[in-house]
DSSP file (Angstrom, degrees, kcal/mol; ACC not computed):
  #  RESIDUE AA STRUCTURE BP1 BP2  ACC     N-H-->O    O-->H-N    N-H-->O    O-->H-N    TCO  KAPPA ALPHA  PHI   PSI    X-CA   Y-CA   Z-CA
    1    1 A M              0   0    0      0, 0.0     2,-0.3     0, 0.0    58,-0.1   0.000 360.0 360.0 360.0 134.5 -192.5   61.5  -72.7
    2    2 A E        -     0   0    0      1,-0.1     3,-0.1    56,-0.0     2,-0.0  -0.641 360.0-106.8 -73.8 132.2 -193.1   62.8  -69.2
    3    3 A A        -     0   0    0     -2,-0.3     2,-0.3     1,-0.1    -1,-0.1  -0.332  32.8-114.0 -63.9 137.3 -192.0   60.1  -66.7
    4    4 A A        -     0   0    0      1,-0.1     3,-0.1     4,-0.1    -1,-0.1  -0.536  31.6-116.3 -72.3 136.1 -194.8   58.3  -65.0
    5    5 A A    >   -     0   0    0     -2,-0.3     3,-2.4     1,-0.1    -1,-0.1  -0.357  48.4 -77.5 -66.1 152.5 -194.9   59.0  -61.2
    6    6 A P  T 3  S+     0   0    0      0, 0.0    -1,-0.1     0, 0.0     3,-0.1  -0.240 123.3  23.1 -50.8 134.9 -194.4   56.0  -59.0
    7    7 A G  T 3  S+     0   0    0      1,-0.2    17,-3.4    -3,-0.1    18,-0.5   0.445 110.6  92.7  87.1  -0.6 -197.5   53.9  -59.0
    8    8 A F  E <   -A   23   0A   0     -3,-2.4     2,-0.3    15,-0.3    -1,-0.2  -0.938  54.3-160.6-127.2 148.6 -198.7   55.2  -62.3
    9    9 A V  E     -A   22   0A   0     13,-2.5    13,-3.0    -2,-0.3     2,-0.3  -0.915  15.5-134.8-120.2 152.8 -198.4   54.2  -65.9
   10   10 A H  E     -A   21   0A   0     -2,-0.3    51,-2.2    11,-0.2    52,-0.8  -0.840  20.7-177.0-101.5 145.3 -198.9   56.4  -69.1
   11   11 A A  E     -A   20   0A   0      9,-1.9     9,-1.8    -2,-0.3     2,-0.3  -0.972  20.5-136.0-143.8 126.7 -200.9   55.1  -72.0
   12   12 A A  E     -A   19   0A   0     44,-0.4     7,-0.2    -2,-0.4     6,-0.1  -0.613  30.5-112.7 -76.7 139.6 -201.5   56.9  -75.3
   13   13 A C     >  -     0   0    0      5,-2.4     4,-1.1    -2,-0.3    27,-0.1  -0.570  16.4-144.1 -69.4 131.8 -205.0   56.8  -76.6
   14   14 A P  T  4 S+     0   0    0      0, 0.0    -1,-0.1     0, 0.0    33,-0.1   0.653  97.3  40.9 -70.6 -14.0 -205.1   54.7  -79.8
   15   15 A K  T  4 S+     0   0    0      3,-0.1    -2,-0.0    23,-0.1    -3,-0.0   0.877 133.7  12.1 -96.0 -56.8 -207.8   57.1  -81.2
   16   16 A C  T  4 S-     0   0    0      2,-0.1     3,-0.1    22,-0.0    -4,-0.0   0.505  89.2-130.2-104.6  -2.6 -206.8   60.6  -80.3
   17   17 A L     <  +     0   0    0     -4,-1.1     2,-0.1     1,-0.2    42,-0.0   0.535  51.4 153.8  62.0  12.9 -203.2   60.0  -79.1
   18   18 A A        -     0   0    0     -6,-0.1    -5,-2.4     1,-0.1     2,-0.4  -0.380  46.9-118.4 -63.4 144.8 -203.7   61.9  -75.9
   19   19 A Q  E     -A   12   0A   0     -7,-0.2     2,-0.4    -3,-0.1    -7,-0.2  -0.748  31.4-165.5 -86.7 134.5 -201.5   60.8  -73.0
   20   20 A N  E     -A   11   0A   0     -9,-1.8    -9,-1.9    -2,-0.4     2,-0.5  -0.960  14.0-142.8-122.7 137.5 -203.3   59.4  -70.1
   21   21 A R  E     -A   10   0A   0     -2,-0.4     2,-0.4   -11,-0.2   -11,-0.2  -0.876  23.5-172.9-100.3 127.9 -202.0   58.8  -66.6
   22   22 A I  E     -A    9   0A   0    -13,-3.0   -13,-2.5    -2,-0.5     2,-0.2  -0.962  31.0-112.8-126.9 133.7 -203.4   55.6  -64.9
   23   23 A D  E >   -A    8   0A   0     -2,-0.4     3,-1.9   -15,-0.2   -15,-0.3  -0.502  28.1-135.6 -63.2 128.6 -203.0   54.4  -61.4
   24   24 A A  G >  S+     0   0    0    -17,-3.4     3,-1.0     1,-0.3     4,-0.2   0.787 103.3  59.8 -61.3 -30.3 -200.9   51.2  -61.8
   25   25 A A  G 3  S+     0   0    0    -18,-0.5    -1,-0.3     1,-0.2     3,-0.2   0.630 107.9  47.0 -72.9 -12.2 -203.2   49.3  -59.4
   26   26 A R  G X  S+     0   0    0     -3,-1.9     3,-1.9     1,-0.1    -1,-0.2   0.242  73.6 108.4-117.6  11.9 -206.2   50.0  -61.7
   27   27 A V  T <  S+     0   0    0     -3,-1.0     3,-0.4     1,-0.3    -1,-0.1   0.773  79.4  54.4 -62.2 -25.1 -204.8   49.1  -65.1
   28   28 A H  T 3  S+     0   0    0      1,-0.2    -1,-0.3    -3,-0.2    -2,-0.1   0.290  86.4  84.4 -94.7  12.4 -207.0   46.0  -65.2
   29   29 A E  S <  S-     0   0    0     -3,-1.9    -1,-0.2    63,-0.1    -2,-0.1  -0.084 110.8-102.3-101.0  31.7 -210.2   48.0  -64.6
   30   30 A A        -     0   0    0     -3,-0.4    -2,-0.1    11,-0.1    -3,-0.1   0.935  46.0-154.1  53.7  58.6 -210.6   48.9  -68.3
   31   31 A P        -     0   0    0      0, 0.0     9,-2.3     0, 0.0    10,-0.5  -0.321   8.0-153.5 -63.0 149.9 -209.3   52.5  -68.2
   32   32 A K  B     -B   39   0B   0      7,-0.2     2,-0.1     8,-0.1     6,-0.1  -0.871  26.9 -86.8-125.4 156.0 -210.6   54.8  -70.8
   33   33 A C     >  -     0   0    0      5,-2.6     4,-1.7    -2,-0.3   -21,-0.0  -0.382  28.0-141.9 -61.0 132.7 -209.1   58.0  -72.4
   34   34 A G  T  4 S+     0   0    0      1,-0.2    -1,-0.1     2,-0.2   -14,-0.0   0.735  99.6  44.0 -68.3 -20.9 -210.0   61.1  -70.4
   35   35 A K  T  4 S+     0   0    0      3,-0.1    -1,-0.2   -17,-0.0    -2,-0.0   0.854 134.2   6.4 -90.5 -42.9 -210.4   63.0  -73.7
   36   36 A C  T  4 S-     0   0    0      2,-0.1    -2,-0.2   -18,-0.0    -3,-0.0   0.414  89.7-119.0-128.6   1.0 -212.4   60.7  -76.0
   37   37 A E     <  +     0   0    0     -4,-1.7    -3,-0.1     1,-0.2     3,-0.1   0.587  58.7 151.0  70.5  11.6 -213.4   57.7  -73.8
   38   38 A T        -     0   0    0     -6,-0.1    -5,-2.6     1,-0.1    -1,-0.2  -0.573  57.3 -99.6 -72.2 135.6 -211.5   55.1  -76.0
   39   39 A P  B     -B   32   0B   0      0, 0.0    -7,-0.2     0, 0.0    -1,-0.1  -0.301  37.9-166.9 -54.2 138.3 -210.2   52.0  -74.1
   40   40 A L  S    S+     0   0    0     -9,-2.3    -8,-0.1   -27,-0.1   -28,-0.1   0.880  74.2  22.6-101.4 -48.1 -206.5   52.4  -73.3
   41   41 A L  S    S+     0   0    0    -10,-0.5    51,-0.5   -14,-0.1    53,-0.1  -0.145  88.7 128.6-117.3  38.3 -205.0   49.1  -72.1
   42   42 A D  S    S-     0   0    0     49,-0.2    50,-0.4   -11,-0.1    48,-0.0   0.008  74.7 -93.6 -83.0-169.0 -207.4   46.6  -73.6
   43   43 A D  S    S+     0   0    0     48,-0.1     2,-0.2    52,-0.1    45,-0.1   0.251  81.3 123.0 -94.4  12.7 -206.6   43.6  -75.7
   44   44 A A        -     0   0    0     43,-0.1     2,-0.4    44,-0.1    52,-0.4  -0.548  64.3-126.2 -76.6 140.4 -207.1   45.4  -79.1
   45   45 A V        -     0   0    0     -2,-0.2     2,-0.4    50,-0.1    52,-0.2  -0.727  28.4-137.6 -81.4 129.6 -204.2   45.4  -81.5
   46   46 A V  E     -c   97   0C   0     50,-2.3    52,-2.7    -2,-0.4     2,-0.6  -0.784   4.8-138.6 -97.3 130.2 -203.5   49.1  -82.5
   47   47 A E  E     -c   98   0C   0     -2,-0.4     2,-0.3    50,-0.2    52,-0.2  -0.800  27.1-175.6 -87.2 123.4 -202.8   50.0  -86.1
   48   48 A L  E     +c   99   0C   0     50,-3.0    52,-0.5    -2,-0.6     2,-0.2  -0.846   6.6 177.1-116.6 157.3 -200.1   52.6  -86.3
   49   49 A D     >  -     0   0    0     -2,-0.3     4,-2.4    50,-0.1     3,-0.4  -0.790  51.2 -71.2-143.0-174.6 -198.6   54.5  -89.3
   50   50 A D  T  4 S+     0   0    0      1,-0.2     4,-0.4    -2,-0.2    54,-0.1   0.842 129.0  45.9 -52.0 -37.2 -196.0   57.1  -90.1
   51   51 A A  T  4 S+     0   0    0      1,-0.1     4,-0.3     2,-0.1    -1,-0.2   0.816 121.7  32.3 -78.4 -32.5 -198.2   59.8  -88.6
   52   52 A S  T  > S+     0   0    0     -3,-0.4     4,-2.5     2,-0.1     5,-0.2   0.676  94.4  85.7-102.5 -17.0 -199.2   58.1  -85.3
   53   53 A F  H  X S+     0   0    0     -4,-2.4     4,-2.9     1,-0.2     5,-0.3   0.926  91.2  42.8 -53.4 -59.8 -196.2   55.9  -84.4
   54   54 A D  H  > S+     0   0    0     -4,-0.4     4,-2.4     1,-0.2     5,-0.2   0.881 115.3  49.1 -63.9 -39.0 -194.0   58.4  -82.5
   55   55 A A  H  > S+     0   0    0     -4,-0.3     4,-1.2     2,-0.2    -1,-0.2   0.938 115.2  44.7 -67.3 -43.0 -196.8   60.0  -80.5
   56   56 A F  H  < S+     0   0    0     -4,-2.5   -44,-0.4     1,-0.2    -2,-0.2   0.947 117.3  41.9 -69.1 -44.2 -198.2   56.7  -79.5
   57   57 A V  H >< S+     0   0    0     -4,-2.9     3,-1.1    -5,-0.2    68,-0.4   0.899 115.1  50.4 -69.4 -40.1 -194.9   55.0  -78.5
   58   58 A S  H 3< S+     0   0    0     -4,-2.4    -1,-0.2    -5,-0.3    -2,-0.2   0.734 111.9  48.1 -71.0 -19.8 -193.5   58.1  -76.8
   59   59 A R  T 3< S+     0   0    0     -4,-1.2     2,-0.5    -5,-0.2   -39,-0.3   0.277  97.2  82.5-101.6  10.6 -196.7   58.6  -74.6
   60   60 A T    <   -     0   0    0     -3,-1.1    65,-0.4   -49,-0.2    64,-0.3  -0.963  51.7-174.4-122.6 120.3 -197.0   55.0  -73.5
   61   61 A S        +     0   0    0    -51,-2.2    63,-0.2    -2,-0.5   -50,-0.1   0.677  64.1  81.7 -92.5 -14.8 -194.9   53.7  -70.6
   62   62 A V  S    S-     0   0    0    -52,-0.8    32,-0.2     1,-0.1    62,-0.1  -0.539 103.1 -79.1 -78.2 158.7 -195.8   50.0  -70.8
   63   63 A P        -     0   0    0      0, 0.0    32,-2.4     0, 0.0     2,-0.5  -0.288  43.7-149.3 -61.1 142.1 -193.9   48.0  -73.3
   64   64 A V  E     -dE  95 122C   0     58,-2.6    58,-2.8    30,-0.2     2,-0.5  -0.973   5.0-158.5-114.9 113.2 -195.1   48.5  -76.9
   65   65 A L  E     -dE  96 121C   0     30,-2.3    32,-3.1    -2,-0.5     2,-0.5  -0.835  10.8-161.2 -94.5 123.1 -194.7   45.4  -79.2
   66   66 A V  E     -dE  97 120C   0     54,-3.2    54,-2.4    -2,-0.5     2,-0.7  -0.918   7.8-159.1-114.8 125.6 -194.7   46.5  -82.9
   67   67 A D  E     -dE  98 119C   0     30,-2.2    32,-2.6    -2,-0.5     2,-0.7  -0.911   7.1-158.2-103.3 103.3 -195.4   43.9  -85.7
   68   68 A F  E     +dE  99 118C   0     50,-2.8    50,-1.5    -2,-0.7     2,-0.2  -0.780  36.4 146.0 -81.9 121.2 -194.1   45.3  -89.0
   69   69 A W  E     -d  100   0C   0     30,-2.2    32,-3.2    -2,-0.7    33,-0.4  -0.831  39.7-140.7-145.7 176.7 -196.1   43.3  -91.6
   70   70 A A    >   -     0   0    0     -2,-0.2     3,-1.2    30,-0.2     7,-0.1  -0.978  25.7-122.3-145.9 152.3 -197.7   43.5  -95.0
   71   71 A P  T 3  S+     0   0    0      0, 0.0     6,-0.1     0, 0.0    -1,-0.1   0.794 112.0  53.1 -63.5 -31.0 -201.0   42.0  -96.3
   72   72 A W  T 3  S+     0   0    0      4,-0.0     2,-0.7    -3,-0.0    -3,-0.0   0.549  84.8 105.2 -81.7 -10.1 -199.3   40.0  -99.1
   73   73 A C    <>  -     0   0    0     -3,-1.2     4,-2.2     1,-0.2     5,-0.2  -0.633  55.6-160.1 -81.6 110.8 -196.8   38.3  -96.6
   74   74 A G  H  > S+     0   0    0     -2,-0.7     4,-2.5     1,-0.2     5,-0.2   0.946  92.7  46.9 -53.1 -55.4 -197.8   34.6  -95.8
   75   75 A P  H  > S+     0   0    0      0, 0.0     4,-2.0     0, 0.0    -1,-0.2   0.845 110.5  54.9 -57.5 -33.6 -195.8   34.4  -92.6
   76   76 A C  H  > S+     0   0    0      2,-0.2     4,-1.2     1,-0.2    -2,-0.2   0.932 110.3  44.9 -65.1 -45.1 -197.3   37.7  -91.5
   77   77 A R  H  < S+     0   0    0     -4,-2.2    -1,-0.2     1,-0.2    -3,-0.1   0.864 111.4  54.4 -68.4 -33.3 -200.9   36.4  -92.0
   78   78 A Q  H  < S+     0   0    0     -4,-2.5     4,-0.5    -5,-0.2    -1,-0.2   0.889 110.8  44.9 -65.4 -37.0 -200.0   33.1  -90.3
   79   79 A M  H  X S+     0   0    0     -4,-2.0     4,-2.8    -5,-0.2     3,-0.3   0.679  88.5  89.3 -79.2 -15.9 -198.8   35.0  -87.2
   80   80 A A  H  X S+     0   0    0     -4,-1.2     4,-2.4     1,-0.2     5,-0.2   0.889  88.7  46.1 -50.7 -48.1 -201.7   37.3  -87.0
   81   81 A P  H  > S+     0   0    0      0, 0.0     4,-2.2     0, 0.0    -1,-0.2   0.890 114.2  50.1 -65.0 -35.6 -203.9   35.0  -84.8
   82   82 A E  H  > S+     0   0    0     -4,-0.5     4,-2.2    -3,-0.3    -2,-0.2   0.917 110.4  49.3 -67.8 -42.1 -200.9   34.4  -82.5
   83   83 A F  H  X S+     0   0    0     -4,-2.8     4,-2.0     1,-0.2    -1,-0.2   0.892 111.9  48.4 -67.1 -39.5 -200.2   38.1  -82.2
   84   84 A A  H  X S+     0   0    0     -4,-2.4     4,-2.0    -5,-0.3    -1,-0.2   0.900 110.3  51.7 -63.2 -40.6 -203.9   38.7  -81.4
   85   85 A Q  H  X S+     0   0    0     -4,-2.2     4,-2.2     1,-0.2    -2,-0.2   0.898 109.5  49.7 -63.3 -40.5 -203.8   35.9  -78.8
   86   86 A A  H  X S+     0   0    0     -4,-2.2     4,-2.0     1,-0.2    -1,-0.2   0.889 107.1  55.6 -68.2 -36.1 -200.7   37.5  -77.2
   87   87 A A  H  X S+     0   0    0     -4,-2.0     4,-0.5     1,-0.2    -1,-0.2   0.907 107.6  50.2 -60.3 -43.1 -202.5   40.9  -77.1
   88   88 A M  H >< S+     0   0    0     -4,-2.0     3,-0.9     1,-0.2    -2,-0.2   0.943 114.0  43.3 -59.1 -49.4 -205.3   39.3  -75.2
   89   89 A R  H 3< S+     0   0    0     -4,-2.2    -1,-0.2     1,-0.2    -2,-0.2   0.745 116.0  47.2 -74.4 -23.6 -203.0   37.7  -72.6
   90   90 A L  H >X S+     0   0    0     -4,-2.0     3,-2.5    -5,-0.1     4,-1.8   0.321  77.4 139.5 -98.9   6.4 -200.8   40.8  -72.2
   91   91 A A  T << S+     0   0    0     -3,-0.9   -49,-0.2    -4,-0.5   -48,-0.1  -0.264  76.0  15.2 -52.5 131.5 -203.7   43.3  -71.8
   92   92 A G  T 34 S+     0   0    0    -51,-0.5    -1,-0.3     2,-0.4     3,-0.1   0.130 123.8  62.8  89.7 -19.8 -202.8   45.8  -69.1
   93   93 A R  T <4 S-     0   0    0     -3,-2.5     2,-0.3     1,-0.4    -2,-0.2   0.651 114.4  -0.5-108.9 -24.3 -199.2   44.9  -69.2
   94   94 A A     <  -     0   0    0     -4,-1.8     2,-0.5   -32,-0.2    -2,-0.4  -0.966  62.9-122.1-158.1 163.7 -198.2   45.9  -72.8
   95   95 A R  E     - d   0  64C   0    -32,-2.4   -30,-2.3    -2,-0.3     2,-0.5  -0.971  21.5-152.3-114.3 127.7 -199.7   47.4  -76.0
   96   96 A L  E     + d   0  65C   0     -2,-0.5   -50,-2.3   -52,-0.4     2,-0.3  -0.849  21.2 177.6-100.5 133.7 -199.5   45.3  -79.2
   97   97 A T  E     -cd  46  66C   0    -32,-3.1   -30,-2.2    -2,-0.5     2,-0.4  -0.903  19.4-145.2-136.9 159.4 -199.4   47.3  -82.4
   98   98 A K  E     -cd  47  67C   0    -52,-2.7   -50,-3.0    -2,-0.3     2,-0.4  -0.976   4.8-164.8-129.9 140.5 -199.1   46.6  -86.1
   99   99 A V  E     -cd  48  68C   0    -32,-2.6   -30,-2.2    -2,-0.4     2,-0.7  -0.978  17.2-141.8-124.9 116.4 -197.4   48.7  -88.8
  100  100 A N  E >>  - d   0  69C   0    -52,-0.5     4,-1.6    -2,-0.4     3,-0.8  -0.685  10.2-158.3 -75.8 111.8 -198.3   47.9  -92.5
  101  101 A T  T 34 S+     0   0    0    -32,-3.2     7,-0.2    -2,-0.7    -1,-0.2   0.741  87.9  61.4 -72.2 -22.5 -194.9   48.4  -94.2
  102  102 A D  T 34 S+     0   0    0    -33,-0.4     3,-0.3     1,-0.2    -1,-0.3   0.834 115.5  33.0 -69.1 -30.5 -196.6   48.9  -97.6
  103  103 A L  T <4 S+     0   0    0     -3,-0.8   -53,-0.2     1,-0.2    -2,-0.2   0.620 123.6  45.5-100.6 -12.0 -198.4   52.0  -96.2
  104  104 A S     X  +     0   0    0     -4,-1.6     4,-2.0     1,-0.1    -1,-0.2  -0.481  63.5 149.5-128.0  61.7 -195.7   53.2  -93.8
  105  105 A Q  H  > S+     0   0    0     -3,-0.3     4,-2.6     1,-0.2     5,-0.2   0.860  70.5  56.3 -62.8 -38.3 -192.5   53.0  -95.9
  106  106 A A  H  > S+     0   0    0      1,-0.2     4,-2.6     2,-0.2    -1,-0.2   0.928 109.8  46.5 -63.4 -43.8 -190.8   55.8  -94.1
  107  107 A L  H  > S+     0   0    0      2,-0.2     4,-1.6     1,-0.2    -1,-0.2   0.900 111.3  51.3 -63.4 -41.4 -191.2   54.1  -90.7
  108  108 A A  H  <>S+     0   0    0     -4,-2.0     5,-2.6     1,-0.2     4,-0.3   0.914 113.0  46.5 -60.8 -44.7 -190.0   50.8  -92.1
  109  109 A G  H ><5S+     0   0    0     -4,-2.6     3,-1.0     1,-0.2    -2,-0.2   0.884 106.5  56.9 -69.5 -38.1 -187.0   52.5  -93.5
  110  110 A R  H 3<5S+     0   0    0     -4,-2.6    -1,-0.2     1,-0.3    -2,-0.2   0.854 113.8  40.6 -59.1 -37.0 -186.2   54.5  -90.3
  111  111 A F  T 3<5S-     0   0    0     -4,-1.6    -1,-0.3    -5,-0.2    -2,-0.2   0.339 112.1-118.7 -98.1   8.4 -186.1   51.2  -88.4
  112  112 A G  T < 5 -     0   0    0     -3,-1.0     2,-0.7    -4,-0.3    -3,-0.2   0.886  40.4-177.1  63.0  40.8 -184.2   49.3  -91.1
  113  113 A I      < +     0   0    0     -5,-2.6    -1,-0.2     1,-0.2     3,-0.1  -0.619  13.4 163.6 -76.3 115.0 -186.9   46.7  -91.6
  114  114 A R        +     0   0    0     -2,-0.7     2,-0.3     1,-0.2    -1,-0.2   0.689  62.9  20.4-106.4 -26.7 -185.5   44.3  -94.2
  115  115 A S  S    S-     0   0    0    -47,-0.0    -1,-0.2    18,-0.0   -47,-0.1  -0.951  85.4 -93.1-140.2 159.7 -187.8   41.3  -93.9
  116  116 A I  S    S+     0   0    0     -2,-0.3   -40,-0.2     1,-0.2   -47,-0.1  -0.988  93.4  37.9-136.2 146.9 -191.2   40.8  -92.5
  117  117 A P  S    S+     0   0    0      0, 0.0    16,-3.3     0, 0.0     2,-0.4   0.394  74.3 166.4 -79.9 140.7 -192.7   40.0  -90.1
  118  118 A T  E     -EF  68 132C   0    -50,-1.5   -50,-2.8    14,-0.2     2,-0.5  -0.997  20.4-153.9-120.6 130.4 -190.2   41.9  -87.9
  119  119 A L  E     -EF  67 131C   0     12,-3.5    12,-2.4    -2,-0.4     2,-0.4  -0.890   7.7-168.3-107.2 130.0 -191.1   42.5  -84.3
  120  120 A L  E     -EF  66 130C   0    -54,-2.4   -54,-3.2    -2,-0.5     2,-0.6  -0.948  11.0-150.7-114.3 139.0 -189.7   45.5  -82.3
  121  121 A L  E     -EF  65 129C   0      8,-2.7     7,-4.3    -2,-0.4     8,-1.1  -0.952  17.6-163.1-106.0 120.2 -190.1   45.8  -78.5
  122  122 A M  E     +EF  64 127C   0    -58,-2.8   -58,-2.6    -2,-0.6     2,-0.4  -0.886  11.3 178.0-109.0 131.3 -190.2   49.5  -77.5
  123  123 A K  E >  S- F   0 126C   0      3,-2.7     3,-1.9    -2,-0.5   -62,-0.1  -0.999  72.4  -5.2-132.2 131.4 -189.7   50.6  -74.0
  124  124 A D  T 3  S-     0   0    0     -2,-0.4    -1,-0.1   -64,-0.3   -63,-0.1   0.875 131.4 -56.1  52.7  39.1 -189.6   54.3  -72.9
  125  125 A G  T 3  S+     0   0    0    -68,-0.4     2,-0.3   -65,-0.4    -1,-0.3   0.537 119.8 100.0  75.5   7.8 -189.9   55.3  -76.5
  126  126 A R  E <  S-F  123   0C   0     -3,-1.9    -3,-2.7   -69,-0.1     2,-0.4  -0.893  82.6 -97.1-124.8 156.0 -186.8   53.3  -77.6
  127  127 A E  E     +F  122   0C   0     -2,-0.3    -5,-0.3    -5,-0.2     3,-0.1  -0.553  38.2 172.2 -68.8 127.1 -186.1   50.0  -79.2
  128  128 A A  E     -     0   0C   0     -7,-4.3     2,-0.3     1,-0.4    -6,-0.2   0.480  63.3  -8.6-111.6 -11.5 -185.4   47.4  -76.5
  129  129 A G  E     -F  121   0C   0     -8,-1.1    -8,-2.7     2,-0.0    -1,-0.4  -0.955  54.4-149.4-179.3 162.9 -185.3   44.3  -78.7
  130  130 A R  E     -F  120   0C   0     -2,-0.3     2,-0.3   -10,-0.2   -10,-0.2  -0.996   9.1-179.6-148.8 135.5 -186.0   42.9  -82.1
  131  131 A L  E     -F  119   0C   0    -12,-2.4   -12,-3.5    -2,-0.3     2,-0.4  -0.984  13.4-150.9-133.9 149.1 -187.0   39.5  -83.5
  132  132 A T  E     +F  118   0C   0     -2,-0.3   -14,-0.2   -14,-0.2   -16,-0.1  -0.939  55.9  32.8-118.3 140.0 -187.6   38.5  -87.2
  133  133 A G  S    S-     0   0    0    -16,-3.3   -14,-0.1    -2,-0.4     2,-0.1  -0.039  95.7 -51.9 100.7 156.7 -190.0   35.8  -88.3
  134  134 A A        -     0   0    0    -18,-0.1   -58,-0.1   -16,-0.0    -2,-0.1  -0.365  57.7-170.7 -64.5 139.9 -193.4   34.5  -87.2
  135  135 A R        -     0   0    0     -2,-0.1     2,-0.1    -4,-0.1   -53,-0.1  -0.962  23.6-109.7-132.3 147.8 -193.5   33.6  -83.5
  136  136 A P    >>  -     0   0    0      0, 0.0     4,-1.8     0, 0.0     3,-0.7  -0.414  34.0-110.2 -74.6 156.1 -196.1   31.8  -81.4
  137  137 A A  H 3> S+     0   0    0      1,-0.3     4,-2.7     2,-0.2     5,-0.2   0.868 116.3  58.4 -56.0 -42.7 -198.1   33.8  -78.8
  138  138 A S  H 3> S+     0   0    0      1,-0.2     4,-2.0     2,-0.2    -1,-0.3   0.866 106.6  47.8 -59.0 -39.3 -196.3   32.1  -75.9
  139  139 A E  H <> S+     0   0    0     -3,-0.7     4,-2.5     2,-0.2    -1,-0.2   0.889 110.6  51.5 -69.1 -39.4 -192.9   33.3  -77.2
  140  140 A L  H  X S+     0   0    0     -4,-1.8     4,-2.5     1,-0.2     5,-0.2   0.923 110.2  49.3 -64.5 -41.4 -194.2   36.8  -77.6
  141  141 A E  H  X S+     0   0    0     -4,-2.7     4,-2.6     1,-0.2    -2,-0.2   0.936 111.9  48.1 -64.0 -44.5 -195.5   36.8  -74.0
  142  142 A R  H  X S+     0   0    0     -4,-2.0     4,-1.9     1,-0.2    -1,-0.2   0.907 110.9  51.5 -62.5 -39.5 -192.2   35.5  -72.6
  143  143 A W  H  X S+     0   0    0     -4,-2.5     4,-0.9     2,-0.2    -2,-0.2   0.931 112.6  44.5 -61.8 -46.8 -190.3   38.1  -74.6
  144  144 A V  H >< S+     0   0    0     -4,-2.5     3,-0.9     1,-0.2    -1,-0.2   0.938 112.9  51.4 -59.8 -47.2 -192.4   41.0  -73.3
  145  145 A A  H 3< S+     0   0    0     -4,-2.6    -1,-0.2     1,-0.2    -2,-0.2   0.808 109.2  51.0 -65.0 -28.5 -192.3   39.7  -69.8
  146  146 A S  H 3<        0   0    0     -4,-1.9    -1,-0.2     1,-0.2    -2,-0.2   0.669 360.0 360.0 -82.4 -15.3 -188.5   39.4  -69.8
  147  147 A A    <<        0   0    0     -3,-0.9    -1,-0.2    -4,-0.9    -2,-0.2   0.464 360.0 360.0 -78.5 360.0 -187.9   43.0  -71.1
């Protein structure tokens, strides 16, 4: 990832994966991708997979919180509304993403995901923290803010 200049953040487009440079003072003004016009730092949870993960994470300078989950997992389904709520509260400051471990087994293996839900906090393209188990939105917000 090209380092963001002072006063700027980088955000990968969740649709086309293009890297966008955004004035840090304007991150709350609903920036859109310069290539395809998709919102960049909104409150939507981004679905990632084996093919999109590295490009998205490496091109995004704000923290990326990744939820490794599966549709059959009860605690994962329980945490989904809390994760969405955290995404709303952290819009502009972090990107919240989900990786379905049933569909992205190579990625789950690469990160040593042994139980789900497992949450990874990625900063500057690298793992900066890990939590296992369902967590409330308030805890997710504190964790991202402290990183």
